[in-house]
C-alpha positions as YAML, in Angstrom:
chain: A
units: angstrom
residues:
- id: 1
  name: MET
  ca: [0.00, 0.00, 0.00]
- id: 2
  name: LYS
  ca: [2.80, 2.39, 0.90]
- id: 3
  name: LYS
  ca: [4.53, 1.69, -2.42]
- id: 4
  name: TRP
  ca: [1.39, 2.60, -4.34]
- id: 5
  name: LEU
  ca: [1.08, 5.83, -2.41]
- id: 6
  name: ILE
  ca: [4.70, 6.74, -3.20]
- id: 7
  name: VAL
  ca: [4.21, 5.99, -6.93]
- id: 8
  name: LEU
  ca: [0.98, 8.03, -7.01]
- id: 9
  name: GLY
  ca: [2.77, 10.95, -5.35]
- id: 10
  name: MET
  ca: [5.57, 10.83, -7.89]
- id: 11
  name: ILE
  ca: [3.11, 10.81, -10.80]
- id: 12
  name: THR
  ca: [1.26, 13.73, -9.30]
- id: 13
  name: CYS
  ca: [4.52, 15.75, -8.94]
- id: 14
  name: MET
  ca: [5.55, 14.97, -12.53]
- id: 15
  name: MET
  ca: [2.17, 16.12, -13.86]
- id: 16
  name: GLY
  ca: [2.48, 19.31, -11.81]
- id: 17
  name: LEU
  ca: [5.94, 20.05, -13.18]
- id: 18
  name: THR
  ca: [4.73, 19.44, -16.74]
- id: 19
  name: ALA
  ca: [1.88, 21.87, -16.24]
- id: 20
  name: CYS
  ca: [4.26, 24.49, -14.83]
- id: 21
  name: GLY
  ca: [6.57, 24.17, -17.83]
- id: 22
  name: GLU
  ca: [3.86, 24.92, -20.33]
- id: 23
  name: LYS
  ca: [3.66, 28.59, -21.51]
- id: 24
  name: GLU
  ca: [0.82, 30.39, -23.10]
- id: 25
  name: GLU
  ca: [1.29, 30.94, -26.81]
- id: 26
  name: PRO
  ca: [1.92, 34.65, -27.51]
- id: 27
  name: LEU
  ca: [-0.51, 36.55, -29.67]
- id: 28
  name: MET
  ca: [0.91, 36.94, -33.16]
- id: 29
  name: MET
  ca: [-0.06, 39.52, -35.79]
- id: 30
  name: SER
  ca: [-1.67, 37.90, -38.80]
- id: 31
  name: GLU
  ca: [-0.55, 38.58, -42.36]
- id: 32
  name: GLU
  ca: [-3.75, 40.50, -43.07]
- id: 33
  name: GLU
  ca: [-3.26, 42.70, -40.03]
- id: 34
  name: ALA
  ca: [0.41, 43.32, -40.90]
- id: 35
  name: LEU
  ca: [-0.50, 44.20, -44.50]
- id: 36
  name: ALA
  ca: [-3.17, 46.64, -43.39]
- id: 37
  name: PHE
  ca: [-0.94, 48.22, -40.76]
- id: 38
  name: GLY
  ca: [2.07, 48.53, -43.09]
- id: 39
  name: THR
  ca: [0.03, 49.91, -45.98]
- id: 40
  name: ASP
  ca: [-1.67, 52.53, -43.84]
- id: 41
  name: PHE
  ca: [1.60, 53.61, -42.22]
- id: 42
  name: VAL
  ca: [3.49, 53.92, -45.53]
- id: 43
  name: ASN
  ca: [0.64, 55.81, -47.20]
- id: 44
  name: GLU
  ca: [0.45, 58.24, -44.30]
- id: 45
  name: MET
  ca: [4.21, 58.75, -44.27]
- id: 46
  name: ASN
  ca: [4.23, 59.42, -48.01]
- id: 47
  name: GLN
  ca: [1.41, 61.97, -47.70]
- id: 48
  name: ILE
  ca: [3.33, 63.86, -45.00]
- id: 49
  name: VAL
  ca: [6.43, 64.09, -47.20]
- id: 50
  name: VAL
  ca: [4.51, 64.99, -50.34]
- id: 51
  name: GLN
  ca: [2.67, 67.78, -48.53]
- id: 52
  name: GLN
  ca: [5.95, 68.98, -46.96]
- id: 53
  name: VAL
  ca: [4.52, 69.11, -43.43]
- id: 54
  name: GLN
  ca: [7.35, 67.23, -41.72]
- id: 55
  name: ASP
  ca: [7.93, 70.18, -39.38]
- id: 56
  name: GLN
  ca: [4.66, 69.40, -37.61]
- id: 57
  name: TYR
  ca: [6.12, 66.15, -36.27]
- id: 58
  name: THR
  ca: [8.80, 66.47, -33.60]
- id: 59
  name: GLU
  ca: [9.07, 62.92, -32.23]
- id: 60
  name: PRO
  ca: [12.65, 61.75, -32.96]
- id: 61
  name: ILE
  ca: [11.69, 58.30, -34.29]
- id: 62
  name: LEU
  ca: [9.05, 59.69, -36.64]
- id: 63
  name: THR
  ca: [11.30, 62.56, -37.75]
- id: 64
  name: SER
  ca: [14.05, 60.09, -38.61]
- id: 65
  name: ALA
  ca: [11.53, 57.89, -40.47]
- id: 66
  name: LEU
  ca: [10.30, 60.82, -42.59]
- id: 67
  name: GLU
  ca: [13.86, 61.87, -43.43]
- id: 68
  name: SER
  ca: [14.72, 58.30, -44.46]
- id: 69
  name: TRP
  ca: [11.59, 58.06, -46.64]
- id: 70
  name: GLU
  ca: [12.28, 61.43, -48.31]
- id: 71
  name: SER
  ca: [15.87, 60.43, -49.03]
- id: 72
  name: ALA
  ca: [14.77, 57.06, -50.45]
- id: 73
  name: LEU
  ca: [12.28, 58.75, -52.80]
- id: 74
  name: GLU
  ca: [15.24, 60.25, -54.69]
- id: 75
  name: GLU
  ca: [16.29, 56.69, -55.61]
- id: 76
  name: MET
  ca: [12.80, 55.17, -55.85]
- id: 77
  name: GLY
  ca: [11.13, 57.86, -57.89]
- id: 78
  name: SER
  ca: [7.46, 58.44, -57.20]
- id: 79
  name: TYR
  ca: [5.67, 56.11, -54.76]
- id: 80
  name: VAL
  ca: [3.30, 53.63, -56.48]
- id: 81
  name: GLY
  ca: [2.05, 51.30, -53.76]
- id: 82
  name: VAL
  ca: [2.71, 48.41, -51.38]
- id: 83
  name: LEU
  ca: [3.77, 45.09, -52.92]
- id: 84
  name: GLY
  ca: [3.84, 42.94, -49.81]
- id: 85
  name: VAL
  ca: [4.55, 42.69, -46.09]
- id: 86
  name: GLU
  ca: [6.61, 40.32, -43.96]
- id: 87
  name: ALA
  ca: [5.98, 40.46, -40.23]
- id: 88
  name: GLU
  ca: [7.15, 38.70, -37.10]
- id: 89
  name: VAL
  ca: [5.37, 40.59, -34.35]
- id: 90
  name: THR
  ca: [3.93, 39.65, -30.97]
- id: 91
  name: LEU
  ca: [0.88, 41.43, -29.53]
- id: 92
  name: LEU
  ca: [0.02, 42.40, -25.98]
- id: 93
  name: ASP
  ca: [-3.63, 42.28, -26.99]
- id: 94
  name: GLU
  ca: [-5.56, 42.37, -30.21]
- id: 95
  name: ASN
  ca: [-4.78, 46.05, -30.86]
- id: 96
  name: THR
  ca: [-1.37, 46.59, -29.18]
- id: 97
  name: ILE
  ca: [1.99, 45.60, -30.68]
- id: 98
  name: ASP
  ca: [4.54, 44.36, -28.15]
- id: 99
  name: GLU
  ca: [7.72, 43.73, -30.15]
- id: 100
  name: GLY
  ca: [8.95, 42.45, -33.47]
- id: 101
  name: VAL
  ca: [9.75, 43.56, -37.03]
- id: 102
  name: ILE
  ca: [7.52, 44.50, -39.95]
- id: 103
  name: GLU
  ca: [9.08, 44.79, -43.42]
- id: 104
  name: VAL
  ca: [6.95, 46.50, -46.06]
- id: 105
  name: THR
  ca: [8.05, 46.16, -49.69]
- id: 106
  name: VAL
  ca: [6.97, 49.25, -51.64]
- id: 107
  name: GLU
  ca: [7.00, 49.89, -55.38]
- id: 108
  name: GLY
  ca: [8.56, 53.01, -56.90]
- id: 109
  name: SER
  ca: [8.61, 54.33, -60.44]
- id: 110
  name: LYS
  ca: [12.40, 53.72, -60.66]
- id: 111
  name: ARG
  ca: [13.07, 50.96, -58.14]
- id: 112
  name: ASN
  ca: [11.49, 49.26, -55.15]
- id: 113
  name: ALA
  ca: [12.35, 49.76, -51.49]
- id: 114
  name: VAL
  ca: [11.82, 48.10, -48.12]
- id: 115
  name: VAL
  ca: [10.43, 49.98, -45.12]
- id: 116
  name: GLU
  ca: [11.63, 48.27, -41.94]
- id: 117
  name: MET
  ca: [9.72, 48.99, -38.72]
- id: 118
  name: VAL
  ca: [11.20, 47.64, -35.48]
- id: 119
  name: PHE
  ca: [9.15, 47.50, -32.28]
- id: 120
  name: GLU
  ca: [10.46, 47.17, -28.73]
- id: 121
  name: ASP
  ca: [8.53, 47.46, -25.46]
- id: 122
  name: ASN
  ca: [5.27, 48.43, -27.11]
- id: 123
  name: ALA
  ca: [6.82, 51.30, -29.13]
- id: 124
  name: PHE
  ca: [8.71, 52.03, -32.35]
- id: 125
  name: SER
  ca: [12.45, 51.46, -32.00]
- id: 126
  name: SER
  ca: [13.45, 52.46, -35.56]
- id: 127
  name: ILE
  ca: [11.88, 53.06, -38.97]
- id: 128
  name: THR
  ca: [14.11, 53.07, -42.05]
- id: 129
  name: THR
  ca: [13.53, 52.96, -45.81]
- id: 130
  name: ASN
  ca: [16.15, 51.18, -47.89]
- id: 131
  name: PRO
  ca: [16.03, 51.20, -51.72]
- id: 132
  name: THR
  ca: [16.70, 47.81, -53.30]
- id: 133
  name: TYR
  ca: [19.36, 47.48, -55.99]
- id: 134
  name: SER
  ca: [20.00, 44.82, -58.61]
- id: 135
  name: PHE
  ca: [22.98, 42.48, -58.42]
- id: 136
  name: GLY
  ca: [24.72, 44.41, -61.21]
- id: 137
  name: GLU
  ca: [24.23, 47.74, -59.42]
- id: 138
  name: ASN
  ca: [25.60, 46.31, -56.17]
- id: 139
  name: MET
  ca: [28.65, 44.89, -57.96]
- id: 140
  name: LYS
  ca: [29.24, 48.23, -59.69]
- id: 141
  name: LYS
  ca: [29.14, 50.07, -56.36]
- id: 142
  name: ALA
  ca: [31.47, 47.50, -54.80]
- id: 143
  name: ALA
  ca: [33.94, 47.88, -57.67]
- id: 144
  name: LEU
  ca: [33.87, 51.68, -57.44]
- id: 145
  name: ASN
  ca: [34.42, 51.55, -53.68]
- id: 146
  name: THR
  ca: [37.32, 49.15, -54.15]
- id: 147
  name: LEU
  ca: [38.95, 51.35, -56.80]
- id: 148
  name: LEU
  ca: [38.47, 54.44, -54.67]
- id: 149
  name: GLY
  ca: [40.01, 52.78, -51.64]
- id: 150
  name: MET
  ca: [42.99, 51.34, -53.53]
- id: 151
  name: GLY
  ca: [43.53, 54.60, -55.42]
- id: 152
  name: THR
  ca: [43.60, 56.55, -52.17]
- id: 153
  name: VAL
  ca: [46.15, 54.13, -50.70]
- id: 154
  name: PHE
  ca: [48.44, 54.37, -53.76]
- id: 155
  name: VAL
  ca: [48.26, 58.18, -53.82]
- id: 156
  name: VAL
  ca: [49.22, 58.35, -50.15]
- id: 157
  name: LEU
  ca: [52.10, 55.91, -50.70]
- id: 158
  name: ILE
  ca: [53.39, 57.99, -53.64]
- id: 159
  name: LEU
  ca: [53.26, 61.17, -51.56]
- id: 160
  name: ILE
  ca: [55.14, 59.45, -48.73]
- id: 161
  name: SER
  ca: [57.79, 58.24, -51.23]
- id: 162
  name: LEU
  ca: [58.23, 61.77, -52.61]
- id: 163
  name: ILE
  ca: [58.59, 63.21, -49.12]
- id: 164
  name: ILE
  ca: [61.19, 60.59, -48.20]
- id: 165
  name: SER
  ca: [63.13, 61.23, -51.44]
- id: 166
  name: CYS
  ca: [63.25, 64.95, -50.58]
- id: 167
  name: PHE
  ca: [65.27, 64.12, -47.47]
- id: 168
  name: ASN
  ca: [68.25, 63.33, -49.75]
- id: 169
  name: ILE
  ca: [67.97, 66.64, -51.63]
- id: 170
  name: ILE
  ca: [67.70, 68.92, -48.59]
- id: 171
  name: PRO
  ca: [71.29, 68.32, -47.38]
- id: 172
  name: ILE
  ca: [72.63, 69.01, -50.91]
- id: 173
  name: ILE
  ca: [70.75, 72.32, -51.08]
- id: 174
  name: GLN
  ca: [71.92, 73.28, -47.61]
- id: 175
  name: ALA
  ca: [75.52, 72.44, -48.56]
- id: 176
  name: LYS
  ca: [75.32, 74.61, -51.70]
- id: 177
  name: LEU
  ca: [73.87, 77.54, -49.78]
- id: 178
  name: SER
  ca: [76.53, 77.20, -47.09]
- id: 179
  name: LYS
  ca: [79.26, 77.06, -49.75]
- id: 180
  name: LYS
  ca: [77.98, 80.20, -51.46]
- id: 181
  name: SER
  ca: [77.85, 82.04, -48.15]
- id: 182
  name: ALA
  ca: [81.36, 80.89, -47.27]
- id: 183
  name: ASP
  ca: [82.69, 81.92, -50.74]
- id: 184
  name: ALA
  ca: [81.12, 85.36, -50.37]
- id: 185
  name: GLU
  ca: [82.67, 85.84, -46.95]
- id: 186
  name: THR
  ca: [86.05, 84.63, -48.26]
- id: 187
  name: LYS
  ca: [85.96, 87.03, -51.21]
- id: 188
  name: SER
  ca: [84.97, 89.95, -48.98]
- id: 189
  name: GLY
  ca: [87.72, 89.14, -46.50]
- id: 190
  name: ALA
  ca: [90.25, 88.75, -49.31]
- id: 191
  name: VAL
  ca: [89.36, 92.16, -50.78]
- id: 192
  name: ASP
  ca: [89.66, 93.85, -47.38]
- id: 193
  name: ASN
  ca: [92.98, 92.16, -46.67]
- id: 194
  name: THR
  ca: [94.34, 93.05, -50.12]
- id: 195
  name: ILE
  ca: [93.36, 96.68, -49.77]
- id: 196
  name: ALA
  ca: [94.80, 96.88, -46.26]
- id: 197
  name: GLN
  ca: [98.09, 95.33, -47.40]
- id: 198
  name: ILE
  ca: [98.35, 97.68, -50.37]
- id: 199
  name: ILE
  ca: [97.65, 100.70, -48.20]
- id: 200
  name: GLU
  ca: [100.15, 99.58, -45.56]
- id: 201
  name: LYS
  ca: [102.85, 99.07, -48.19]
- id: 202
  name: GLU
  ca: [102.13, 102.14, -50.24]
- id: 203
  name: GLU
  ca: [101.18, 105.51, -48.90]
- id: 204
  name: LEU
  ca: [98.54, 106.78, -51.25]
- id: 205
  name: SER
  ca: [98.02, 110.49, -50.89]
- id: 206
  name: ASP
  ca: [95.57, 110.87, -53.75]
- id: 207
  name: ASP
  ca: [92.02, 109.55, -53.39]
- id: 208
  name: LEU
  ca: [91.94, 108.67, -57.08]
- id: 209
  name: GLU
  ca: [94.89, 106.36, -56.62]
- id: 210
  name: LEU
  ca: [93.20, 104.77, -53.61]
- id: 211
  name: VAL
  ca: [89.99, 104.25, -55.63]
- id: 212
  name: ALA
  ca: [91.96, 102.66, -58.46]
- id: 213
  name: VAL
  ca: [93.70, 100.28, -56.08]
- id: 214
  name: ILE
  ca: [90.44, 99.26, -54.41]
- id: 215
  name: SER
  ca: [88.69, 98.75, -57.75]
- id: 216
  name: ALA
  ca: [91.56, 96.59, -58.97]
- id: 217
  name: ALA
  ca: [91.43, 94.48, -55.82]
- id: 218
  name: ILE
  ca: [87.66, 93.99, -56.14]
- id: 219
  name: ALA
  ca: [87.98, 93.06, -59.80]
- id: 220
  name: ALA
  ca: [90.65, 90.52, -58.99]
- id: 221
  name: SER
  ca: [88.52, 88.96, -56.25]
- id: 222
  name: GLU
  ca: [85.50, 88.76, -58.56]
- id: 223
  name: GLY
  ca: [87.51, 87.28, -61.42]
- id: 224
  name: ALA
  ca: [86.85, 90.24, -63.73]
- id: 225
  name: SER
  ca: [89.40, 91.30, -66.35]
- id: 226
  name: SER
  ca: [88.70, 95.03, -65.92]
- id: 227
  name: THR
  ca: [87.16, 97.51, -63.50]
- id: 228
  name: ASP
  ca: [84.59, 98.91, -65.92]
- id: 229
  name: GLY
  ca: [81.61, 97.49, -64.01]
- id: 230
  name: PHE
  ca: [82.71, 98.71, -60.56]
- id: 231
  name: VAL
  ca: [81.89, 102.09, -59.01]
- id: 232
  name: VAL
  ca: [83.40, 103.08, -55.64]
- id: 233
  name: ARG
  ca: [81.11, 105.71, -54.11]
- id: 234
  name: SER
  ca: [82.81, 106.26, -50.76]
- id: 235
  name: ILE
  ca: [85.67, 104.95, -48.66]
- id: 236
  name: ARG
  ca: [85.89, 104.96, -44.89]
- id: 237
  name: ARG
  ca: [88.30, 103.42, -42.45]
- id: 238
  name: ALA
  ca: [87.06, 101.31, -39.50]
- id: 239
  name: GLY
  ca: [89.83, 100.49, -37.03]
- id: 240
  name: SER
  ca: [92.73, 99.10, -39.03]
- id: 241
  name: LYS
  ca: [90.71, 98.08, -42.10]
- id: 242
  name: TRP
  ca: [89.30, 99.96, -45.02]
- id: 243
  name: GLN
  ca: [85.70, 99.39, -45.93]
- id: 244
  name: ARG
  ca: [84.07, 100.16, -49.23]
- id: 245
  name: ALA
  ca: [80.53, 101.37, -49.71]
...
């Protein structure tokens, strides 16, 4: 008798656990309901954009949805109608959407598009309109993006190579500039020394003789055969050296 009671208790517990594990099936939106809802929403959204009254709607989700629809119309052309709806949506009750996704395929004069409506916690989470492109159009865009990316990389690499190659030229330019400056200083010092030596060795009482000597020294330092291109305007003595002006 005790064994039968134990077995009966175990069966009763198992049936109770099975009943606890069962969940109520959630309410699902039917295809007819999704089609009606999607069609009404898209038609209303299109009317708002066509009438240019978007400024009357300030809710962020709806504002973003209207902007996405208006942008998609540039690719779609004029709106023709709804082709079909795919929905996976749960309902809190017969008239309240809980969560899920509704995708409305719409027809345009140029190309079709898909309006995706996402619901979370009994409210819209996002609404976007995406034009649909053919396989050839998608491949063309992919090829253009690839070429643009590779072209940008090659241009940057060429610029970097040119910049690096300039590092070898800069020292050569600096060396040439330094050499010119040093040659100029050497020539100037040589002229001053020559004039000073001539003056120390020869006492020149006449300014004309002094000018002739200075002109000859300058011509010699510049490698000129004559003094025709030189004009000495004034001569003054600073310390122990003569300076020309």
